[in-house]
N, C-alpha and C positions, 0 to 999 in steps of 0.2 A: 502494500499500499503506499502511495506517494503521498506524503503530507504536507501539508503549507503550515510553516511554523510561526510562532508568535514572533513580530518584528518592532512592535512599540516597546520602549523601554519601561522600567519599573515606575512607577507613579500614574500611568493612564487606569489601571484598574488592579484590583488584588491579585496576587498572583498564587492563592491557594484557596481550596474549598472554603476554608474556615474563616478568610477574610470575605469571601463572595458572599457567604450566608449571612455572616455579621451584618455585612451593608445591606442585604435585601430583605432579609426577613422581616424587619420592623415596618419594611415598606408595602410590604404584600399581607392584605389582611387574610386570614387563615391560612398562612405560610407554614405551619406547622413549627415556627421557631422555637417552640417549648420541647417538642418531642425530637427535634432535629431531623424531621422528614424533608425531603425535596417536594415542590410544589408545582403545578402548572397552574396557569391563568385561567379565570371560569368565566370571563365576559365573553361578549359578541361580535368582536369585531372582525373584519375581512382583512383590514389592512392598517398601518398607524404608521405617522409620523414619529421619530425620535431625535434627539440632538446626538452628537456624537464627540464630545469634549472628554476630559478626562473626568472620571466617575466624582470626584472631589466636587466639580462645579456642575454638571450635568447629569450625573448617575441617578438622581431621585428624580428628574423631570424623564428619564428614559426609562425609567421602571414604571411609570405611569404609562406610558406607551405600550410596552409589552405586555403589563397585566390586563391591558382592555383586549387583547387579541384572542380568538376563539382558542379552545383547548382540543386536544386529542388529534392534531393534526398530522399528518406524514412527514411534512416539511415545512421549514421558515424559511422563506427567501428574504434576504439582506440587501436591499440596495442601497450602494454608497454612491457617491459622487466624485467630486472635484475634478471633474472634466468638464471641458468648454464645449461649444458649440463647434461640430467639425469632427471631435473624437468619436470613435467607435464605442458602441457597448463593450464593456470588459466583463470574462467570467474567469472564475478560479477553475483551472483546469486540474487540480490535484482531487485525491479520491478521499480526503478529508482534512480538516485543520485540527490544530493543536491549539489547546485550551488549557487553563489551569485544571479544569477538571477531566482532562484526559483528549481523546480524540471525539471530535463528532464528525461524522460521515457525511460527505456530500453525496446528494441525490443526482447521481450521474445520469440515470435514466430521464429525469426532468432536465436535466442540463442539455442533453442530447437532443431531445425533444424541441427544446425552446432553440438550439441551435439550429434546426433546422428551418425555422421559422423568421429568423432574424441573422443579420450580418453581425458576428461578434469574434473578438480577438481574446487571448490571454491576458489575464490580468497576472502580471508579474509584478506589480511593483509594492512596494511598502505603503500604505494608506490607513489613516485613522479610521474612516466612516464607516468600514465594515468592522476591523478587528476589534474597535472598542468595544464593541456591541455583542460579541460573541459569546464572552463569558456568562453575559447576563441571559442570552438566549437560550446558551449550555444549560443553565441552571434551572430556567423556567420552563424549558421545554426539553426534559432530560433524555426522552424517547426518539427525538424527532432528528431528520436530516436537514442538512442546510443547502441551500442554494447562494453561493457568494457572488454579487452581481455589481457593477457600476455602469449607470447611466448618465451620458451627456446631457448639458444644459440645453435641451433641443426639443421642439414640438414632437419630433417623432418618438421620444421617448415614452410619450402618452401612448401611442399607439403600440410601443412595445410592450408596456404594461397590459395593455388586451391581448397581446400574443402570447405573454405569460400566462395569462388565466387558460387562453385556448389550448395552450401544450399541457399545461394541468389536467385539463379536462378529458385530452384525448388519452391520458394515462389513469383516469380515474382517480386523480389525487387530490387529497384534501391538504390545501397550503395556506399560510397566511404571507402576508407581505410586510415587512418592515423596511420603511424608507429612512434614510439616514441623512439629516441636514442641521447644520446650526443656522442661526438667523443674522441680523445684522452684526457686523464685527467692526466695533467704532475705536476709534483713536488712533493715536500715532502709530502705534503697534502694525495697524492695518492700513495706514495711509488715508483715512476716512473720519474727517473730523467736522463736519458741516455745520455743526450747531456748538462748536467750542467745546468747553470742558463742563465738569461738575453736574450739578443738579438738572440744568437746562437741557443738557446732552443726552443723558440718562431719561429723564420724561420722555424727549422726543423720541429716542430707541424705542421705548417700551409703548406709549402711546399714539406713535405716528407711524413711524418705519415699519416696525415689527407689526403692528397692529394692522396695516393697511395689508401685508402678505398674508396674515392669518386670514383677513376676510376674502382676499382673492382665491385662497384656496378652498374657505367653506361656500362662496358662492360659486365657483368654477365647478364644485361637485354638483350643485343645483343645476347649472346651467348646460352641462356638458362642454364647457369651454375653458380650457386649462390655459390658454394665452396670456390672461393678465398675471397668473402666476409667474410666468416664465417672464415676462415684460417687466413687471415690479423690480423681480429678483435682478434683472438687468441693470435697469435705469436707477435703482434706489441701493444697490449693493444688501440686498434685504434677505438673501440666501444665498450659502456657499456651494449647495448641492440642488439646485432646484430640478434637475434632471430625475433625479430619485424621488422628487415628489410627484413628477409629473407620471413617473413609472406608477407609482401606487395609486394615484388618481385613475389611471387608464385601468389599471386592475381591479379597483372596486367597481369603475362605470361598467367594464365588462359584466360583472355579475348582477347589475342591474339596480346597484346601491348609490345613492344620493345624499345621503346623510353623512356629516362631517362634523365633530364635535369636538371643540378645544377641551382638553383636559388639564393641562398645566401651562403654564409661561412663568418663565423667570431669565434672570441674566446672571452671569460671573459675577457682577458688581453686587449682586443681593446675597452672594455667597460670602462676600466679604463685610455685611454688614453695614450698607453705607447711611449710617443715621444722620451723619454730619456732612456738610459739603465737602469738607476737607477730606473725608474718609472714601468719596466716590473716586474708584482709580481711573487713571488717564484713559486707559484701555479696557473695553470689556466687549461680551458677544452674548447676545439673546439665545434664548432656547425655548422650543416648545414641543408638546406633545399633542397630537392630533390624534382621532382615532375616525375610521370610515367604516359607517356599521350599516 
């Protein structure tokens, strides 16, 4: 078996089962924290959006997304991003991935079925958008297989999400999709500071820029038009992996699902506890958990 090894350095997520359980169990209702048993989600979403920063900053938000997903599925398809328009879809070509919990197998049959419907290349690159979520996926879906994908920020990614649904249907596969994106990257670290610094900047990111992107996602599901999601991300720097979002939207739309619900929103600045103007960091990132039901 050819395995994809962990590539992110320590600090992004816990590196052992005890650390993963300690982080996740308090966040998951009925997690079995007192009994030490692993748990699976029990909600009804067919797809969700989760952030992909280090768990210290966005892990709680990501857990809200994962625990919204349907349980008892054969495969969890994690769609990452960091791919601009013009790049191909990327898929992990290995047989499995290494996580702190052991080996999570890749659904090679689904990968082959999807590969026959879409032009894709092997993902040979280290990237956090998928990897940082895998220990969480492996812990919450201990019997599931994985499909590792990355979609470019382009409208065809919406259609690719539909093709993923068709591929799963052709195999009789029950799958859920987890799309990975962070929202506005604000501040000098990211070269994007249209509202200066401090409280004014943080409130603009929360209440204007990120809020408008989230609204575009929710309204795009109802209208069946994902174009505003992509244009807002491109014009306002409001999502780093919009292609992943489009893929999840297309997947949900193919199932006739039009409901999208915001589960959680926060920023990395909130994690630092910005009670006073001087405590607000100069650079920060927005995170959202959204479920497609």
